[in-house]
N, C-alpha and C positions, 0 to 999 in steps of 0.2 A: 820335842813335843811329847807329852805324856799320853798313854793310850786311853786314859779315863779322866773324867772331871766330875767333881761333886757339884750337883745342881740342886737348888732349893725348889721344893714343890709343896703343894698343899693337899693333904689327904682328906677326902670328904666321905662321910658315912652317916648312918643313922644317929651315931653318938655326937656328931658335930664335925668340926674342922680342926686340923692340927697341922703344924708345919713339920715337914720332913726334909731330909737331904738324901738324894739318890746319886750313886756313882753311875755315870752314863758313859758309854764308849764314845771316843772321839772318832770322827771320820774327816780326813783331810785329803785334798787333791795331791796325788803323787804322780809326777811326770816322769816317764821313762824316756831318757834321751840316749841316743847313740851317736857318738862323735859330734855332739853339739846339736843334733837334730831331734826334735821331739817326735817320738813314735806313738805314744799313747799317754793318756791321763786317766787315772782311775781313782775312785774314792776309796780310801783304805783306812784301817786302824793303824796309827803310827807306832807299830811295834814289829820287830823282826823284818825290817824292810830290806835288808840284804838278802834274806831268804826269799821274800816276795819278788824282788827285782830279778834274782837269778832264776827262780821258777817261772815267772812271767816271760822273761826273755826266751827261756827254753821252750815252753809250751806254745808260745806264739810265734816261734821260728825266727826270733831276732838273733840269738846267739846261743851256742852251747857253752858250758862252763869253761872248757879249754880254749875257747876263742876270745874270752874276756881278758883284755890286757889290764884293765883297772875298773873299779866300781867305787864311786863316791856317793854317799848319801848326804845331801846338802839342804839345809833348811833355808827357805827364802821368805820374803814378806807375804807371799801368796800361797805357800804350801811347801812341798818337799820335792826335790829332784833326785832321782836315781840316775846318776850320770855314768853311762858305760863308755868305754873306749875299746874299739875292736879294730882289726885290720881294715884298711880303706876298702878293700874289695868286698868285704862283708857288708860294710855300711852302705856302699853304693848299690848293692843288690836289694837292700830294703826299700829303695825308692819306688819299686813297682808295686809294693804291697803296704805302703805306709798307711798307718791309721792316724786319725785325728779324732779322738773320742773322749768324751767325759762319761764314764760308765757309772750309772746309778748302782747302788749296792745290790740290787736284785738281778742285774743283767751283766753278762760278760761279753756280749756281742755288739753292744751299741756303737754306732758310728763306723762300722766297717764299710768298705767301699763297694761291695757287691754281694749278691746272693751266693756266688761261688765261694767267697771267703767264708761265709757262714757255714756252708756245707762242704768244707774242704775234705779231700780224700784222706783216709786214715790208713796207716799200715796195719797188717794182720799180725796179731801177737802170736808168739810161740806158746807152747803149753805152759811153761813156767811152773810155779809152785802150786800147791793145794793147801787147803785148810780144813780142819775138822769142823763138823757141824756145830758142836758145842762152843768152840772157840769163836767161830764166826757169829753165832747168835748172841754171844755175850760181849762182842766187840764194842758196841755202843756204850755199854755199861763201863767197860774199861776206859773208853775215851772220856766218859763223864768225869773220871777222876783226874783228868789232865786239862781242865778248863777253868783256870783261875779268873779269866776275864768274864766268863759267863757267870761264875759264882758271884762276882762283884756287880755285874750290870744286868744280867738276864737278857742280853740283847746282841749276842754275837754267835757266829757259827764256828765250828771246829772241824779240822781234818786230822786224822791220825794214821800212823803207819804201823801195821802189824808185820813183824818179821821174826821168824823163829817161834818162840813160845809166848810172845806177848807184845803189847803195844810199846814201842820204843821211842816214839816221837809224835808230837802233836803241835799244831799251830792254830791260832784263832784270829778272826777278823769279822768286821760287820758284814762283809761280803763273803758268801760261801765259796765263790770261785777264787777270791783273794786268799782265803784260808788254804785252799788246795794248792795254789801257786806257792804260798809260803812253805807248805809242807814239802812239795816237790823240790823247791830250791834248797831247803835244809837237808833233805835226803841226798841230793846231788852233791852238795858241798861236803857232806860227811862221808861220801863214797859208798852209800848203801846200794845193794843190788835190788832194784825195784822189780826185776823179773821174778823174784822169789817172794814178793811181799803182797800184802793186801792193803788197800786204802779204805778207811772208814770215814763216813760223813755224817754230820748231824742234820743234813738237809735232804731235799729231794734229789733225784738223779736227773739232771737236765742234759741237753745236748753238749754244752761246753764242759760239763764235768766228765762226760764220757771222752770227749776229745782230749782233754788235758791228761786224763788217766792213761789213755792209750798211747799218747805221744811220750809219756814218761816211761812207757814200757812195763806198766804194772798190769797183771792179768786179772785181778779180782777187785771189785768195787762193792763195798758193803755200806748200806744206808739205812737210816731209821725210817725214811719216808719213801714214797713211791717214785718210780721212774716215769718219765714221759714216754709216749708211744714211739716217738722218733728216736729218743735215746736208746730204747730197746733195739730198734732196727739197726742203729749204728753199732751198738755193742755186739749184736749177733754177727754182723759182717766183719767186725774187727777181732773176733774171737775173745771178747772180754766177758768175763762172768759178772753179771749183776745179781746181787743178793739184797733184797729190800725188805722193809717192814721188820727189821731185825730188832726184836725185843722179847723179853720174857722167855728166853730160851728157844725162840722160834724165828724163822725167816722164810721168805719166799724167793726162789730163784727164777729169774726171767730169761736168762741166757746162759748157755754152757755150764750146766749144773755139775758137770763131772769134776770140777775143781773143789767142790764142797764134799768132803769125805764123810759120808753118812755112817761109815763103820766106826767113826770116832764120835759117838753120840754124847758120851759123858766127858765133862771137863776133867782135866787132870787135877 
């Protein structure tokens, strides 16, 4: 399946009507199965699905990359299946927290079995790396240059990975949490050290974005939009730095500002 499709539309304005063609992002149901049992169904953009499946399995506690014996991406008449095979003991343990969810693109928590799952305990991050103020503030601009689907459709989110002196990786999806899972999956598959990195988002910082970032072991989360109040509380407890409203050389830190190095005000 292609990630975009050209759709006809009619543009209306004071000068009249005209036919136009727009490239729109696809969203298809992607079922994540473990040893033949469906664990979740999410609506995704059908691109980088191996990255998505790997990241989703990791951040949702299904399997770590080293536990995956095989992963197949299979198109069916009704959508796409990401088929994992893991040791039986791991598959059996999933029975207690199995999800059966169809997640709309705006939500990463739909269909969970209990409130306890929604507000699961998070580990406390170590100090990890830091980032200069100028680099952090310009990170969304750097990410903007790695969004070909957005350029084509103007309808998808992106997540990027800052490591060292620049943005080294980015992934896109109609769902902001899917984009983040794709990014985490790609980073894990490539062997990047997330404890020394920062994640950059084109979206707001909600609870599930904090959860996934912390579980990935990344200490800094930078976003163009605001965090929710509960996301801030979770990040504070988990020792995660949230830097939001990052644009035009400025940002606002909501938790653990020590990782934003204000002595590095000017970009290199």
